[in-house]
Every structure is written in structure tokens, then in C-alpha cells.
C-alpha positions as CSV (number, residue, x, y, z in Angstrom):
1,M,-13.7,6.3,9.8
2,V,-15.4,3.4,8.2
3,V,-14.0,2.0,5.0
4,I,-15.1,-0.6,2.5
5,R,-12.0,-2.6,1.5
6,L,-10.5,-5.9,0.7
7,A,-9.4,-8.5,3.3
8,R,-7.1,-11.2,1.8
9,G,-7.6,-14.8,2.3
10,G,-6.7,-18.0,0.4
11,A,-3.4,-19.8,0.0
12,K,-0.1,-18.6,-1.2
13,G,-0.4,-18.2,-5.0
14,R,-4.2,-18.5,-4.8
15,P,-5.6,-15.3,-3.5
16,F,-9.2,-14.7,-2.4
17,F,-10.6,-11.5,-1.1
18,N,-13.5,-10.7,1.1
19,I,-15.0,-7.2,0.6
20,V,-15.7,-5.9,4.1
21,V,-16.8,-2.9,5.9
22,A,-14.3,-2.1,8.6
23,D,-12.9,0.6,10.9
24,S,-10.0,2.2,9.1
25,R,-7.8,1.7,12.2
26,E,-8.2,-2.1,12.2
27,R,-5.6,-4.4,10.4
28,R,-6.3,-5.3,6.8
29,D,-7.2,-8.8,7.6
30,G,-8.4,-8.1,11.1
31,R,-11.8,-7.4,12.7
32,F,-14.5,-6.1,10.4
33,I,-18.1,-4.9,10.8
34,E,-19.8,-6.7,7.9
35,R,-18.8,-8.8,5.0
36,V,-20.6,-7.5,1.8
37,G,-19.1,-9.7,-0.9
38,F,-16.0,-11.5,-2.2
39,Y,-13.6,-11.3,-5.1
40,N,-11.8,-14.3,-6.5
41,P,-9.2,-13.1,-9.2
42,V,-8.1,-16.6,-10.1
43,A,-11.7,-17.9,-10.6
44,A,-11.9,-20.5,-13.4
45,G,-14.6,-22.3,-15.3
46,G,-17.9,-22.2,-13.5
47,E,-16.6,-20.5,-10.4
48,Q,-18.0,-17.0,-9.5
49,G,-15.4,-14.4,-9.6
50,L,-17.2,-11.4,-8.0
51,R,-20.2,-11.1,-5.8
52,I,-21.2,-8.0,-4.0
53,A,-24.4,-7.0,-2.1
54,L,-24.9,-3.6,-3.7
55,D,-27.8,-2.8,-1.4
56,R,-25.5,-3.1,1.6
57,V,-22.7,-1.1,0.0
58,T,-25.2,1.6,-0.7
59,H,-26.4,1.5,2.9
60,W,-22.8,1.9,4.3
61,A,-22.0,4.6,1.7
62,G,-25.0,6.5,2.9
63,L,-23.6,6.3,6.5
64,G,-20.4,7.8,5.2
65,A,-18.2,4.8,4.4
66,K,-15.5,5.4,1.8
67,A,-14.6,2.6,-0.6
68,S,-10.9,1.9,-1.5
69,P,-9.9,2.5,-5.1
70,T,-9.8,-1.2,-5.9
71,V,-13.2,-1.8,-4.4
72,E,-14.6,1.3,-6.4
73,R,-13.3,-0.5,-9.5
74,L,-15.0,-3.8,-8.5
75,L,-18.3,-2.0,-7.7
76,D,-18.3,-0.5,-11.2
77,Q,-17.9,-4.0,-12.6
78,A,-20.7,-5.3,-10.5
79,R,-23.0,-2.4,-11.4
80,K,-22.3,-3.0,-15.2
81,A,-23.0,-6.7,-14.8
82,V,-26.3,-6.0,-13.1
83,A,-27.2,-3.4,-15.6
84,G,-26.3,-5.8,-18.5
85,A,-28.4,-8.6,-17.0
86,A,-31.5,-6.3,-16.6
87,A,-31.3,-5.1,-20.2
């Protein structure tokens, strides 16, 4: 099964997460199919905290990929930001 989940990076105490499409049998930080965005929970100042290619997520969801609960929450945030910017 294909899943959309977070892959951790960054240093100890400074987490950084890539949002990736991966086979569910692969390790959390292992091989992935495609990187569709990133999440930086400790973004400060002018740094961007969240970027997601919503078109690619929609593509993979159409092919049957399931998003993890945390990624679902981040997708909701990204969709609200896009809707707020368009209004």
C-alpha cells in the first residue's frame, strides 16, 4: 500500500520533516517514491513552515494513497492557506 507520511530529518532538537509518498513497508526515513513537500515545526521569522504540492497529493490520493493522520492535519492547514490567499 502507498502512504503519504512524514520522514524526519534535521538535527537533534531541530526537527524537519519531508512529506513523502512511500510504500508502507519501507522504513520511516527510508526509500520513498516522491517528495511532495516539507514541514518545519520550528520555523521562525521569515522561514517557511509548510509547503505542500497539493496537485501531487491529489494525484497520489486518486491512485489510492492514504495520508497519515498528521499529514491530513497539515493538508487541511495548506488548503485553508490557499483558500485564504485566493479570497
